[in-house]
N, C-alpha and C positions, 0 to 999 in steps of 0.2 A: 441525510441522517448524520448527526454529530456523535461524538464519543459518548455523551450521556445517554442518548437514545439507543445507541448500539449496546451499551452495557445493560440497559433496561431490557432490551429484547433478548439478549443472551440469558439474563437472569430468568425471564419468563419461560424461555424454551427449555432451560436446564433444570428448572425448579430450584434454583439457588437464590441466595440473597443478592441484592445489588452490590453489596460490599465484596462478596465472593467473586461475582462476575467482574467487578472493577479490578480486583487483584489478578484475575486471569488475564484481563485485557492488558494491564500494565506488564505482567510477566511476558506475554506474547510480544509486546512492543520492545521491551528490553532485550529479549532473546534475539529478535530479528536485527535490531541495531547492533548488538554485540557481535553477531556473526558477520554483519557487513563491515564492522570495524576491523575484523580479522581477515578481510578480503575474501570471505566466503559468500557465495550466492545462496539465497533461500528460495526454494521452489516448492510450491504447494500445488500438486496436480489438480486441475479443474478450477483453480482460483487464479493463479498467476505466479509471478516470481519477482523477487526484489534483488536488484543488482547494484553494487557500489561501483560507480564508474569514476576513474581518475581523470580529473581535469587539470592539465598542466598550467603553470603560471603563464600569463600572456601580457603583452603590452596593451594598455588601454588609455583612454583619455578621461581625465577628471572633468565631468560636465560643468562643475561650478567654476573651476579655474582655467580649464583648457589645457592644463599641463599633462604631459605624457607620464604615465606611471605603470608599474607592474602590479598585476593582480596576484594573489597568492594561489599556489597549487591547492587543490581541494578534492574531496571525494563528494560525488553527488549521487543521491538515491535515484535510481531509475526503476520504475515498476512497470512490469509488462502484464497487463490485465488480459486474460484470455476469454473472459465473458463478454459477449457482444449482445446488446439488447436491440432487437429488431422490432419496430412497431408496425403492426398491420392495421387495417381499417377497424377491426373489431377487437382484437386482442393484442397483448404484448407477449412475445415469446422470447425466451432467453436461450440462446444457442451457445454451446461451449464445445471444447475439444473432448469432453467426456459426456457420458450419458446423463442428462439432467433428470431423467425419470427417477433415479435413485434418491434425488433430493426432494421429490414431490412437487417439482415445478412442471408447468404445462409444456 
């Protein structure tokens, strides 16, 4: 599922227009990224968490020239997905750390 399909699905479930669902999706993404830039983690129980992990500068080799160089220090997004999809012979069940029955899933 890509962003356009997700926005469409959110609009259908909420009874909103695709423009409103798109605004919601953009606001969600901007909020998560804004919190990660402030070094705050974002945890959504039953869904997962987003963590900004600091990667220090390191020495590396330029593959084109073979010269040694330093990479820049950066922050990397690490997402921890708590949903696990287990496929059985007849059905697909979604197991999570929370009760999935409240979401209407098998």
